[in-house]
Every structure is written in structure tokens, then in C-alpha cells.
VOGU-3710 file (C-alpha; in Angstrom, 3 decimals, decimal comma):
1> mtttllplqs> -1,957/-9,274/-17,973  -2,418/-8,278/-14,340  -0,700/-5,149/-13,081  0,993/-5,615/-9,714  1,986/-2,965/-7,186  5,316/-4,600/-6,269  8,091/-6,096/-8,398  8,927/-9,769/-7,998  11,969/-9,062/-5,834  12,619/-7,956/-2,260
11> saiqlrdtie> 10,353/-4,953/-1,771  7,984/-3,219/0,627  4,870/-1,080/0,514  2,922/0,997/3,053  -0,529/-0,601/2,927  -2,240/2,474/4,399  -1,281/4,352/1,220  -3,055/1,801/-1,013  -6,297/1,252/0,953  -9,309/2,801/-0,801
21> ypagvsskvl> -13,012/2,240/-0,243  -14,901/2,897/-3,470  -18,479/1,616/-3,601  -18,437/-2,177/-3,535  -15,216/-4,187/-3,646  -11,726/-3,084/-4,685  -8,978/-5,634/-5,366  -5,327/-4,780/-6,027  -2,682/-7,393/-6,793  0,321/-6,677/-4,589
31> ikdnncqynl> 2,558/-9,382/-6,014  2,142/-12,592/-7,992  4,316/-15,524/-8,972  3,638/-19,009/-10,341  2,477/-20,369/-6,962  0,997/-17,475/-4,975  -0,911/-14,262/-5,462  -1,152/-11,594/-2,756  -4,106/-9,206/-3,069  -5,273/-6,207/-1,088
41> lclaagseva> -9,066/-6,340/-0,881  -11,088/-3,371/0,329  -14,847/-3,625/0,849  -16,977/-0,576/1,553  -19,350/-0,861/4,510  -22,418/-2,895/3,546  -20,736/-4,592/0,585  -21,210/-8,324/0,097  -19,484/-11,068/-1,858  -21,891/-13,895/-2,727
51> ehfsprnatv> -21,088/-17,490/-1,805  -18,435/-19,007/-4,067  -15,312/-21,154/-3,960  -11,777/-20,956/-5,298  -9,748/-23,808/-6,784  -6,806/-22,501/-4,714  -6,042/-22,384/-0,994  -6,539/-18,944/0,514  -5,651/-16,997/3,625  -7,184/-13,789/4,919
61> nviegkgilt> -5,173/-11,359/7,085  -7,431/-8,541/8,291  -5,829/-5,099/8,385  -8,768/-2,932/9,472  -12,536/-2,825/9,718  -15,123/-5,432/10,569  -17,041/-8,051/8,626  -18,460/-11,551/8,666  -16,924/-14,377/6,659  -19,226/-17,362/6,281
71> legkdivles> -16,886/-20,293/5,695  -18,465/-23,692/5,061  -21,600/-22,600/6,942  -19,776/-21,138/9,977  -19,639/-17,382/10,660  -16,224/-15,927/11,472  -15,934/-12,340/12,714  -13,314/-10,485/10,717  -11,552/-7,680/12,562  -8,015/-6,339/12,787
81> gvfvfmpara> -5,519/-9,106/13,513  -7,701/-12,047/12,475  -6,077/-14,699/10,255  -8,189/-17,287/8,396  -7,149/-20,285/6,291  -9,566/-21,531/3,615  -8,753/-24,783/1,844  -9,298/-25,029/-1,904  -12,950/-25,432/-2,921  -14,326/-24,347/0,500
91> lhalkaesnl> -17,612/-22,466/0,047  -17,486/-18,981/1,505  -19,240/-15,593/1,434  -18,395/-12,199/2,917  -20,178/-9,139/4,265  -18,476/-5,910/5,354  -20,137/-4,399/8,433  -17,788/-1,400/8,249  -15,079/-0,516/5,742  -12,963/-3,680/5,639
101> afiltlseph> -9,424/-4,192/4,309  -7,472/-7,452/4,233  -4,689/-9,293/2,465  -5,973/-12,287/0,510  -3,267/-14,801/-0,375  -4,076/-17,460/-2,959  -1,817/-20,487/-3,308  -1,839/-23,695/-5,275  -3,030/-26,738/-3,298  -0,653/-29,690/-3,050
//
């Protein structure tokens, strides 16, 4: 069972209080239901996530830091304010150039 930071009801959290940069990648589930999962991902500078795909749609909302998302062979600069949509099964990889924090939302494709 996955532990979540928020209950499945109207709620709020201060993201700055939950951002941590241990070596590598940190992932915290903020909230999850049957259709969506909202995660806070934090990557320490220099960390990489190898190319992979997800069976679910995904969005990335960058909170802070800088990185490069390679999505289906195209590099996208990740920095504060950037929003990315990734359809299910899209190949992607990630490299943090500086400490990088973002919200990753996973949803079931229709």
C-alpha cells in the first residue's frame, strides 16, 4: 500500500515543506485515486532517469530547478513554470542540471 501525503478529500499542502533533494531521485505520492496519481518528484543535480515509458498519460509541472526531458527524441528544457503532457507509452528520459522538483500526474488513457 502506498502512503500518501494528503487525504482523498479537499485539502492543501505547502510544497516547499515537502521538497527534499537526497542523492538521486525522491518520489512522494501527494494523492491517489482510481484514475489519477499526483506525485512530487525531486531530482538532485546530476541525477538521471533512463529512457522508459508509462502505460498511463502523464503531465509534468515544474516547480523549481532546471533539467532536460527527452520526450520521443526531442529535448525539452524543464524550468519553473513549464508544463509538459506525455501520452501513454511515449518514450522519455530525464536529466537534472540543477536540483529539480516537479509534480508528475499520471492518469488512465481513454
